[in-house]
C-alpha positions as CSV (number, residue, x, y, z in Angstrom):
1,M,0.0,0.0,0.0
2,S,1.6,3.2,-1.1
3,F,1.1,6.4,0.9
4,Y,-1.0,8.0,-1.9
5,E,-3.3,5.0,-2.5
6,R,-7.0,5.9,-2.1
7,L,-8.7,3.9,0.7
8,S,-12.0,2.3,0.1
9,N,-15.0,3.3,2.1
10,Q,-14.9,0.0,3.9
11,K,-11.3,0.6,5.1
12,V,-12.2,4.1,6.2
13,Q,-15.2,2.9,8.2
14,Y,-13.1,0.1,9.7
15,W,-10.2,2.4,10.8
16,S,-12.7,5.1,12.0
17,L,-14.6,2.5,14.1
18,T,-11.3,1.0,15.4
19,I,-10.0,4.4,16.5
20,V,-13.3,5.5,18.1
21,L,-13.7,2.2,20.0
22,G,-10.1,2.3,21.1
23,L,-10.5,5.8,22.5
24,V,-13.7,4.8,24.3
25,L,-12.0,1.8,25.8
26,L,-9.0,3.8,26.8
27,F,-11.3,6.4,28.5
28,L,-13.3,3.8,30.3
29,T,-10.1,2.1,31.5
30,I,-8.6,5.3,32.9
31,R,-11.9,6.3,34.5
32,M,-12.3,2.9,36.1
33,L,-8.8,3.0,37.5
34,E,-9.3,6.5,38.8
35,V,-12.5,5.5,40.6
36,N,-11.1,2.3,42.0
37,L,-7.8,3.9,43.2
38,T,-9.5,6.9,44.8
39,C,-10.5,6.3,48.4
40,I,-11.0,9.9,49.7
41,D,-13.8,12.1,48.4
42,E,-13.9,15.9,48.2
43,H,-15.1,16.1,51.8
44,K,-12.0,14.2,53.0
45,C,-14.1,11.2,53.9
46,L,-13.4,7.5,53.2
47,L,-15.5,6.2,50.3
48,E,-17.9,3.3,50.7
49,H,-15.9,0.8,48.6
50,C,-12.7,1.5,50.5
51,R,-11.4,0.0,53.8
52,D,-9.0,1.7,56.1
53,H,-6.9,-1.4,57.1
54,P,-4.4,-1.1,54.2
55,F,-3.4,2.4,55.3
56,K,-0.6,3.2,57.7
57,P,-1.7,3.7,61.4
58,A,-1.0,7.5,61.3
59,Y,-3.3,7.8,58.2
60,Q,-5.9,5.6,59.8
61,E,-5.9,8.0,62.8
62,L,-6.4,11.0,60.5
63,L,-9.3,9.3,58.8
64,R,-10.9,8.5,62.2
65,I,-10.6,12.1,63.4
66,E,-12.0,13.4,60.2
67,K,-14.9,11.0,60.3
68,E,-15.7,12.1,63.9
69,N,-15.5,15.8,63.2
70,N,-17.1,15.9,59.7
71,P,-20.8,15.4,59.5
72,N,-20.5,14.7,55.7
73,C,-18.7,11.5,56.4
74,L,-21.0,8.5,56.2
75,Y,-18.5,5.6,56.4
């Protein structure tokens, strides 16, 4: 295939669909990782799907204090 060869409509549709689906998949993967790796919300509260046992004791203490002093923290 030379650089100046005209692509058929089928090839254009194939590559367009491949690029669009690839970008959608990349976006969903990044978004899923971002959500799964984030454990603190904008109110500095621990999110529902997170547990505090993997954190270091000093950070657990900060989370406990924040939860007791912040009415926005549900978990």
